[in-house]
C-alpha positions as a printed Julia matrix, in Angstrom:
257×3 Matrix{Float64}:
  81.62  124.06   73.91
  85.15  122.89   73.12
  87.88  124.82   74.86
  91.1   124.41   72.86
  93.77  127.1    73.18
  95.85  128.08   70.17
  98.37  125.54   68.93
 101.39  125.54   71.27
 104.94  126.2    70.17
 106.53  122.93   69.12
 108.74  122.1    72.09
 107.79  118.44   71.99
 107.97  116.07   69.03
 104.27  115.29   69.54
 101.32  117.34   70.7
  99.86  116.44   74.07
  96.58  117.61   75.6
  95.2   117.28   79.1
  91.48  116.57   78.66
  88.69  116.82   81.25
  85.11  115.6    80.84
  82.48  116.2    83.52
  78.88  115.24   84.16
  76.13  117.78   83.52
  75.51  119.76   86.73
  78.22  117.59   88.38
  76.03  114.51   88.03
  77.75  111.25   88.96
  77.82  109.8    85.47
  80.57  107.31   86.41
  79.2   106.56   89.87
  79.43  102.77   89.58
  82.18  100.46   88.38
  80.07   99.32   85.41
  79.81  102.91   84.16
  83.55  103.51   84.42
  84.25  100.22   82.64
  81.78  101.02   79.87
  83.36  104.41   79.26
  86.79  102.79   78.95
  85.39  100.14   76.57
  84.01  102.87   74.32
  87.33  104.7    74.42
  89.17  101.56   73.3
  86.58  100.98   70.58
  86.53  104.43   69.0
  90.17  105.36   69.46
  91.05  102.64   66.92
  89.44  104.85   64.3
  91.92  107.66   65.06
  95.63  108.33   65.5
  95.05  109.44   69.09
  96.84  107.76   71.98
  95.77  107.79   75.65
  98.93  108.23   77.71
  97.34  108.62   81.17
  93.86  108.65   82.68
  91.87  108.74   85.9
  88.11  108.23   86.06
  86.36  109.69   89.09
  82.61  109.65   89.8
  81.47  112.8    88.06
  84.46  113.56   85.85
  87.51  112.05   84.21
  91.03  113.21   83.29
  93.04  112.09   80.26
  96.38  112.84   78.67
  96.19  112.38   74.9
  98.97  112.29   72.34
  97.61  114.0    69.24
  98.68  114.3    65.61
  95.78  116.51   64.53
  93.81  118.48   67.1
  90.66  118.08   65.0
  90.68  114.38   65.82
  90.0   115.13   69.48
  86.77  116.95   68.65
  85.5   114.14   66.42
  86.55  111.46   68.87
  84.87  113.01   71.91
  81.73  113.83   69.97
  81.29  110.15   69.08
  82.5   108.83   72.45
  80.33  111.05   74.61
  77.28  110.67   72.38
  77.43  106.87   72.59
  78.13  106.9    76.32
  75.21  109.28   76.89
  72.88  106.83   75.13
  74.17  103.99   77.31
  73.93  106.03   80.5
  70.42  107.31   79.84
  69.24  103.78   79.01
  70.82  102.28   82.14
  69.34  105.01   84.29
  65.83  103.8    83.44
  64.95  106.08   80.62
  66.78  109.2    81.78
  66.73  111.88   79.06
  68.77  114.98   78.29
  72.41  115.97   78.3
  74.88  113.81   80.19
  78.11  115.77   79.85
  78.84  119.35   80.81
  79.71  120.99   77.48
  81.84  118.49   75.53
  85.31  118.62   77.02
  87.93  120.99   78.35
  91.51  120.82   77.12
  94.91  122.21   77.95
  98.04  121.9    75.75
 101.22  120.44   77.23
 104.15  122.45   75.91
 107.27  120.97   77.49
 108.67  117.67   78.76
 108.6   118.83   82.38
 105.0   119.94   81.96
 104.19  116.5    80.52
 105.57  114.66   83.56
 103.79  117.0    85.96
 100.49  116.54   84.12
 100.71  112.75   84.41
 101.4   113.1    88.14
  98.49  115.52   88.49
  96.11  113.07   86.8
  97.2   110.19   89.03
  96.99  112.31   92.18
  93.32  113.2    91.65
  91.95  110.56   94.07
  94.64  111.46   96.63
  93.84  115.16   96.35
  90.17  114.33   96.88
  91.19  112.34  100.01
  89.52  109.25   98.59
  92.74  107.26   99.0
  96.09  107.95  100.66
  98.24  106.68   97.79
  97.82  106.67   94.01
  98.14  102.91   93.74
  95.1   102.41   95.99
  92.73  103.76   93.34
  91.51  101.3    90.74
  90.39  103.43   87.79
  93.67  105.04   86.84
  96.67  104.39   84.6
  99.06  104.66   87.57
  99.35  100.88   87.82
 100.58  100.56   84.22
 103.24  103.19   84.92
 104.42  101.16   87.89
 104.7    98.04   85.72
 106.67   99.93   83.1
 109.04  101.17   85.8
 109.52   97.62   87.11
 110.32   96.51   83.55
 112.86   99.35   83.28
 111.07  100.6    80.23
 112.32  103.41   77.99
 110.66  104.82   74.9
 110.79  107.88   72.68
 108.7   109.92   75.12
 109.49  108.77   78.67
 112.74  107.52   80.16
 113.25  105.29   83.2
 113.99  108.44   85.18
 110.63  109.88   84.09
 108.83  106.75   85.28
 110.66  106.98   88.61
 109.51  110.59   88.95
 105.89  109.72   88.09
 105.8   106.77   90.52
 107.77  108.48   93.29
 104.71  109.49   95.29
 105.72  113.16   95.16
 102.83  115.39   94.18
 102.82  117.6    91.09
 103.85  121.25   91.52
 102.06  122.84   88.56
  98.46  124.0    88.49
  96.28  122.57   85.7
  92.66  122.88   84.67
  90.75  121.49   87.61
  87.31  120.18   88.47
  86.0   120.64   91.99
  85.4   117.35   93.81
  82.65  117.79   96.36
  82.02  115.88   99.55
  79.09  113.97   98.08
  81.39  112.39   95.5
  83.92  111.41   98.19
  81.17  109.67  100.18
  79.85  107.93   97.06
  83.29  106.52   96.22
  83.87  105.49   99.85
  80.54  103.62   99.88
  81.55  101.79   96.72
  84.84  100.78   98.36
  82.97   99.56  101.45
  80.57   97.44   99.38
  83.45   95.87   97.43
  85.59   95.29  100.53
  82.83   93.6   102.55
  80.98   92.08   99.59
  77.71   93.82  100.33
  74.96   95.17   98.08
  73.66   98.73   98.28
  70.12   97.63   99.14
  71.48   95.95  102.3
  72.55   99.36  103.61
  68.94  100.54  103.53
  67.23   97.36  104.73
  69.68   95.86  107.24
  70.57   98.01  110.25
  73.8    96.13  110.99
  75.12   96.86  107.5
  74.22  100.54  107.85
  75.97  100.68  111.23
  79.08   99.03  109.77
  79.08  101.5   106.87
  78.76  104.51  109.17
  81.63  103.14  111.27
  83.72  102.69  108.1
  83.01  106.21  106.81
  83.71  107.82  110.18
  86.78  105.88  111.31
  88.48  104.87  108.07
  87.52  107.81  105.84
  87.39  110.55  108.53
  83.95  111.76  107.48
  81.63  113.69  109.77
  78.47  112.17  111.17
  76.51  115.21  109.95
  77.71  114.58  106.37
  76.68  110.92  106.57
  73.29  111.87  108.05
  72.62  114.29  105.21
  73.73  111.85  102.51
  71.53  108.97  103.71
  68.78  111.18  105.15
  69.19  109.5   108.52
  67.21  111.01  111.42
  69.08  112.47  114.38
  67.69  109.83  116.74
  68.78  106.96  114.5
  72.26  108.44  114.1
  72.64  108.91  117.86
  71.87  105.23  118.39
  74.4   104.26  115.71
  77.03  106.53  117.29
  76.52  104.87  120.68
  76.99  101.42  119.13
  80.1   102.58  117.31
  81.58  103.94  120.54
  81.03  100.54  122.18
  82.64   98.92  119.14
  85.77  101.06  119.59
  86.24  100.04  123.22
């Protein structure tokens, strides 16, 4: 299914669309850094065959947001068909022979019909990780275009679409105030992203969490004290027994003293 509303009234010189793709049954199709990077590589590869331009993006674990500048709306359909088909092949292969659909439908889209709406959409896209309480500030999330907007602001950049004032608004840290198409971000995704941050921060591998008790204890401490997650949520995610968790909690309490 492709959800594309009727062509908007021409209030902007170009057509802009807010695009959302999501994993089938909320599957974490971008759960690791390599998957997010591969999706971006394919975007860069296939967008050269079109007149489309990616103006903003944010890739989460089970979905991604984009703002596209479009000349012909038909190009979006062709582009995402090729992009998502090729990514699905890659994902299924990397997941040890997984078969079946990878994406939920094909994509959802929403037209941007005014300059104010455009600015608010960019802010909305960048605030996704903040809204999900994965990070406290937009700049703390890696897989987003927010950092390029900051650089453009520092360079006092102006162009035919955004002014310096627009960049200041986007990078101000003030949240959007318009509701857009949204994808629910569940607690499992928040924990998955937090685990990835822990592994990168402390240079650990995922297998160490399961085979080394000290690493598991450190991760639980990180999730509880730095990410404000509940012990019950962590227990359910890792299938930790109540007795094991109680022992970890006692050690963490000693660690806090």
